[in-house]
N, C-alpha and C positions, 0 to 999 in steps of 0.2 A: 618423708616429706617435710621440708621447712615451710616456714610462712612465705618464703619467695615463691614456692610452688603454688600457692593459691592464686597468685597473679596470673599464671598461665591457664587457670580453669575458669577464672570468671572476671579477669580485668582488675585494674588497680583498685576500684573501688572495694571489691571483695577482700583483697589483701589489706587495705587500709582498715576495713572494718574488723577483721580478725586481729590485727595489731592494736587497735584502739581497746577492743575487749580485753586482750591480755594485759596490756598497760594498766586499765583501769581496774581489773581484778587483782593485779599484783599489788598496786598501790593501796586500794581499800582494804585487802587482806591484811597488809601490814598495819594500816591504821586500826583495824579492830582487834588485831593481836596485841598492839601496844595498849588498847583499852583493858584487855584481858589481863596483861601483865601488870597494869596499874592496880587492877582490883585484888589481884594476889599479893602484890606488895603491900597494899593496905591492910589486908587481913593478916599478913605476916608482921605488921606493925613496924615496917621498914621505911614506910612513907605515911604521912598523915593526909587523909581526904576526909571531908566531913561527910556524914551518912546520907545527907540529901543528894550531893554531888555523886557519892558512890552509886546510888540507885539510878541517877540519871546516866551514869556511865554503863551499868549494868543493862539498863533498857537499851541504850545505843548499841553496845556490843552484841546483845542478843538479837535484836532485829536486824542489825547491820550484817552480823555473821551469816545468819540464815539467808538474808538477801544476796551477799556476795557469793556464798556457796551455791545459790541457784544460778548467778551469773556465770560462775565457773563451769558448772555442769552444761549451761546452755552454750558456752563457747566450744566445749569439746564436741558436744552433740551437733551443732551446726558445722563445724569445720568437717566432720566425717560424714554425716548424712547426705551432704551436699554432693557426694561422690555418687549417690545412688538415685536421688530424687531432685527435681528442680525446686529451688527455694529462692526467695527474693531478698537481695541484699539490703533494699530499702526498709523492708520490715526488720531485718536483722538490726539494722542501725536505728531504727525508731524504738527497738526495746531497749538498746543502750541509752538513749536520750530520756525514755520514760523512767529508766533506773536512776539516772543522775538526778532528775528533777525529784523523784521520790526521796532519794538518799539526803538531797539537801534540805527538803522539808522535815524529814525525820530528824536529822542533826540539829536543825533549827529549833524543832519543838522541844528537844532536850537541853541544848547548851544555852539557847536564848530564853525558851519558854519554861524549863524547868521540869518538864514532862519526865516522870520517873515510875511509870506503873507496870513496868516489865514489858517484854515483847508481847505478852499473852493480852494485853489491854482488857482484862476480864471485866465484862459489863456487870454493873454499871460503874465501875471503880473510876474510868476516865472522867466522869462528871462528878465525882466525890474525892477531890484531892485534898481536902483539909487545907485548902489555900496554898499549896505547894505549887500548883500551876493552874493557868486559867483554861476556859473552854476552847479559847483560839489555840493554845498550845497543843491541847489534846487532839483538836481537829486538824492541826498541821500533821500530827503523827498519823492520823487516820487517812488523810489525803495522801501522805507519803507512801502509805501501803497500798493505796488504790492506785496510784500511778505506777508503782513497780508491778502490780498485779495486771493492770491493763497491757503493759509491755509485754509480760511474759504470755498473756492470752493471745496477743497478736501473733508472737512468735509461734506458738503451739499451732495455732489455726493455720498459719502459712505453711508450716511443714506438714500439717494433715491434708492441706491442699495438694502439696507436691506427692505425698504418699499416695493419695487417692488417684492422682493422675497416672501414676505408674502401676499400682497394685490393685485398684479398683474398689478396695475396701480395707478397713482397719483390721479385720479379722485376717485377711490375707497377709497384711503387712507385719502382723504380730505371729503368724505361723500357726494359726489355730488349727488348720487342717494337719499340718505336719505333727503337731502336738497330740493329736488323737489318732494318728495312723491313717489319715483319710487322704493323704497326698504323699508323694516321695519326698524325703528329707532333702534331697538334692535340689528341689525347687522352692525351698523356703527362702525367706527373706534373709539378707545378711544381718549379722548381730547388730550393726548401727541402726538398722531400719527397726529391727524388732524391739531394741531398747528404746528408740526414739518414740515409737508408737505407744508402747506403754506409758511412757512419760506424759505424753500429751493427753492420752485418755484419762488418767488420773488427775494430772495438774490443771485440765480444764475444769473438771467438776470441782476440784478443791478450790481453785481461784473463784469461781462464780459462788459458792458458798461462803468463802471469805469476804467477797465484796458485799455480799447480803448483809452479814453481820457488821461490816464496817459502816454501812449505810445507816442500819439500825442504831448504831453508837453516835453517828454524827447526828442524827435527829434527836437523840435523847439529850446530846449535849445542850442544844439550843431550845428544845421544848421538853423540859424535865418531866412533865406530865405524861409524856409518851412512855408507856409501860411495855415491857417485853420480858418473858420467862428468862431468868437469869441462868437457869440450867440448860435451857435450850441454846442460849447464846453461847455458853460455854462449850457445848457439844459443837456447835458450828465453828467456833474458833479453833478448837483443837483438831476437828477433822481437817480445815484449811491448813492448819499448822503442820500436822502430822504428814498429810499428803505432800505439802510443798517440800518438806526437808528431805523426805524419803525419794521424792522425784529428783532432787539434786544428785543423790547417789546413783539413780538408775541413769541418769544423763552421763554423770562423770565416768561411769564403769565402761563406757564405749572406749575410753583411752586405753583400758587393759586389753580389749579386743582387738583394737587397731594397732597399738604401739607395741606390745609385746612380740607379735609375730614378726615385725620388721627386724628385730634383733635374734629372734630364734630361727628365722627363716623357714617358719613353719606356719601355715595358715591355720587361723582359729577354726577348730572344727565345730559344726553344728550338727545336731542331731534331734531325734524326738524328745529326749530328756531336755535338751536346751530350750526348745519352744515350749514344751509343757510347763517348764520353770517360769517362762515369762508370761505364760497365760495365768498360772495359779498366782503368781506376784501380783498381777494386775487386780485380782479380785481381793487378795488378802490386804493389800495396802489401803483398799477402800472401806474394809469393815473392821480393821484392828484397831482403829483410833480409841475406842474405849479404855485400852489399858492406861491412858493419861488419866482416866477419872475412876480408878479403882477405889480411891479414898473418898469419893463422893457418895455418901450413904444414900442420897436421894435418888440415885440412878436405878433404872429397873435392874434387877437381878439378872436378868437374861443377857443384857447389854454387857455387864461386868464379866459374866461367865464367857460370853463371846470374846470379849478383849483378852481374857487370859489364855483361852484355847488357841485363837488365832496368833496370839503373841508367840507361842511355842512354835508355830508353823511358817509365819509370815516370811521371816528373813532367809529360811532354808533353802527354798527352791533354786532361785538366781544365786545366792550365795554359794550354794553346794556346786552348782555347775561352773560358776566363775572360779572359785577357789580350786577345784580339781581341775578345770581346764587350764588354769594358769600354771599349775604343778605340771601337769602332762605336757604343756607346750614347752616349759622349760627343760623338762627331764631328758637327759642325753642329747640336748640339742647343740651342745657346743657354744652355748651363748657367750659372747664376750661381754661380760656385764659392764654398764656405764651408768651414769646418774639417771638418765631417762628411764631406763629399763628398771632400774632398782627401786625408783619412785613409784612406777605403776604397780610393780610387784608387791611393794610395801603397802600401797593402796588396797590391794586385794586381800592381804593379810590383815591390814588394820580393820577392814570392814568386818572380816570373818572374827577376828578377836572381839571386836566391839559388840558383836552380836550377843555374845555369850552373857555378860553382866547385864544386857538389856532384857534377855529372855527371863534371867533371874528376877529382875525388877517388875517384869509382866506378870509374875506369880502374885496372887492376891495376898498370901500370908507373908511373902517376902516384902511386898510393896509396902504393907502395913507398917513396917518398921524402917525401911530404906528410902521410901520414896522422897522424903523432906530432907535427905542427907546428900552429902556430896558424892554419893554413889551415882547420883543420876547424871551430872555433869561429867563424871568420870566415864560412863558408857558412852553418852553421846559425843563427847570430845574424841574417845577412842576411833569411833567409826566415821566421825567427820573430819577431825584433824589428822589422824593417821590413815584414813580412808580417802574420803572424796577429795580433800585438800591435796593429799599426796597424789593422787590420780592427776588432778589439775596441774600440779607443779611437775610431774612427769611429762605431761603434755607441753607445757611452757618450756621445759628443758629440751624435749624432742624437737621442737620447732626453732629452738636457738641456734644460730650459726656456730660452727666449730671454734671460732676464735674465742680467746679467753677461756680455755678449758680448766685451766689450773685450778680455779677455785670452785668449780662444781662439786667435786667429792667432798670438799669441807663443808659446803652448804648442805649437802646430803646428809652427813653424819652429824652435823649440829641439828639438823632438823629432825632426824629419826630419833636419836638419843635423847635430846631435849623433849620430843613429844612424848617418848615413852616415860621418861621420868615425870613430866607434867601429869599424864592421864593416871598413873600408878598412884602419885600423891592424892588425887581425887578419890580413886577407888578405895585406897587404904583408909583415908579419911573418913569415907562414907561407912565403910566396915566398922570403925570406931564410933560411929553416930555423930560425926561432926556436921552440923546443919548446913545447908546450902542458902544461898541468898541472905546471909549476915554480914553487914558491913563491919561490925566490931566482933573480934574472936576472943575467946578465953585463953589463958596462957596454956593450958593443956593442947590447945589446938594448933598453936603457933609452929611446931616442928613439921607438920604437914604442910602449912602454908608457905614455909620458908623453902621446903624442897621443891614444891610446885612452882614457887617464884623462880628459883634457878632453872628448873625446866622450862618454863615460859620464856625466860630470857634467852636460853640457847635456841629455842623455836624462832623468836623474833630475828636473832643474827642470822640463822640459817637461811630463812625465807629472804631477809634482806640481800643475802649474798646472791642467791637464785635470781631475784627479780632485777637487782642491778646489773648483774652479769648479762641478763636478757636485753635490758634497756641499752647498755653499752654496745652489745653485739650487733642489734639490729640497727643502730644508728651509725656504726663505724665500719661494720664488715660488708662483704658482698657474698651473702649466703647461697650456698649451692646445695649442700646436703646436711642432714641432721648427723649428730654425732657427739652430743653432749656428755 
């Protein structure tokens, strides 16, 4: 189904909304990737950016990439879940408006106000800037995150309303009965509905807790005497951040379930293991966040043990059924590979591969050596860049009209090869104890930075080709079918 086909299901407004989302996602992705490239070039000493500006760019890149990954996932989720449940186009559009307002506030807080406390905005750091930014700049950043959170909250609530109207309960939409053998597998929800249900359950909780700590931080900015436990605030921030970024993957993976079968001509098979995986992942995502805090000695021991144990388990259920399902869906299917199918398949593979170094870092003994090294951006760039974003680009390419096909394979290979070089440079640097979040690097670290810079440049060019091709195609062609 192309973007044109959306018009036949919900009118021109739905088609225009999806188009607007894809355009915004493509352009903001490119901007955030350019920010990442600038940081790598600075560390490689191929360009010169002052440290204070470097940390502003780092903050904008971190917050912006997490936000745009969420918007990419939401685009995929809404496009497919509306085939099964009623959703409101106006709410979908409102989420995009809230996102754009929030993004402008965040960019202004950094490039106008100088805010550079990293995306984590750890309490009470925003109020103690060393005169690098004002309270108003920090507040603009917090309000930007709040706007984005409100938009996503409205979107999830609207999808929940549609799901409840069809399935009667979130448990039924998640496939709980099928997961525990209490109902026939054939009566279970479609993959898009199960994934959307899981994402809205965890993300609503994460957004609400994130909003609470943002309000606490805002009060502290203007009422310094207002005290709050810093460790509690850090737990709230990382619960919110961990849940949100994981939800982006679970929304985007719907592209694998929906797009790959189009090219293999095989339906995606659901069974008890599939539904059980989604039920378990719903629980695991909510309780695994302490693995971000393994180096915080003040954390309760039980929480750190929980974070480590669940880290070994949390990514496996859905990942295994998705990776195995993708392999079995493709095996002996006679698939004629193209860019769209290749990207969603790479997305499933990138997610699977990225979990391996993540599990390693989630082990306390390993974490004590690796957490503040480039191993960490290595693992999350693997499952975000080569996982989530690859899934979205597969979706973008899938709904791109057939015109201008010649450049699609070039964009695909530049993206995949460049992305692989990029993440491997991070992982090998991490294994060599190169620290993360340093604006200035020692001479012995430069080879990793320079190889990573080359990989990042290839990624930017590859994504540019795919996005420009989409923009040209939807404005100049009369789309009838996918075939990128």
